C-alpha positions, 0 to 999 in steps of 0.5 A: 405045204406052205411052211415046208416051201418057206423053210426050204426057200430060207434054207436055200439062201442061208446055207450053213449060216449067215456069215454076217452074224459071226462078226457082231452081236445082234442089236434091235432093228427095224426095216421097211419094204418100199415100193420102187414101182407100181404093182399089186401085192401078193406073197403076204400069206407066205411071208407071214409063215416065215415071220412066225418061223423066224420070230420077227414082227411084220406089219402090212400096210398093203395086203394081198390083192391091194395096189401100191405105187412107187414110194409106198411103204408096203410093210414094216418089220421088227426083230433083231438085226441078225434075223432081219438080215438073214431073212431079207432076201427070202422075204423079198424074193417071195414078195417080188415073185408073187407080186410080179405075177399078180401085177401082170394078171391084174392088167389082164383082168381089168381088160376083160372085166366089162365082158364078164369073162373069167381069166384062167391061168394054166399049168405052164408053171415053174417046176415045184412052184405051181401052188405058189404061182397059181396063188399069185395069179389068184391074188391078181384076180384070175381063176385057177385052171386045173392044178394037175392032171388029176383035177379034170380030164383035158383031152389035148391035140396029143391025146386026140391022136390016140383016140379013135372015137371021141364020143365013145371015149368020153362015155367010157371016161365018165365011168372011170373019172370022179363024178365031179371031174369035168371033161374038156376038149382042145380044138384047133379048128371048127371041125374038131370043136363040132366033134367035141360038142357032139361028144358031149364034153363039158368044156371046149377049148378054142386053141390058137384060133383067131377071134373071128374063128372063136366067134363062129364057134360061139354062135354054133355053141349058142344055137346047138349046145348052150350048156357047154362052156367055151374057153379061148387059149393060145397066143393070148396077150395084153394086146389081143385079150379084149378081142377074145373077150368080145367073142362071147366065150366063158373064159380065157386062159393064158400061160403068159400071166406067169411066164411073161411076168417081169419083176417089179421093184421092191426093196427092204431098207433098214431104219 
């Protein structure tokens, strides 16, 4: 799957061929990928596949999950000039996209590490880029939430509109879904959360609640249903995540890890 993604990414950029290569013969060449801002590396796994396909040599001075600062050489590349220049944009786009997500994710992770709370990503990913973008959040220190609808049963507010009796629904669901699949219920207020606990789901998601509201549900959970996990989600930002971590939830999920990640600055320079 990674190889197919990499091949398609390169094909998108190259089109019917690199016009540069029509003008002059290839010569031996080398290049460096240089950081022009600070960040966390992600994308190595994908770019190594591209290097194998296109037969260029890449030596990583910074690997997935490692930090870099402005001025650092992240990697060196060696091949003929046609190959390096044909692959330049694909290499940089994959590295920039993944590293930017990993960099933002790591900022979130560092804020909640002292509280022992897991950081989760979401399904708010760009179409056809879910595996790539979730790889990037994982490289930045997050834990992947479900990859798709077949991963676990998430009962959101839209689902609840169609369910007459939540407890009966969950009883029947456990007869139909895989034994290892968890059931999570999204709750917008204390009453829905209470119903979810009483219906014996595996996880209750406190969605779009204030830290104070979440803390109230944590107290209720700890007293009555300590075996059920709690997740906080909705409007989680770098400014607010630490307050949610202090409530005692098990995990915090945020789509902003991906959709709010601004591209960092990396460039390839020929020697």
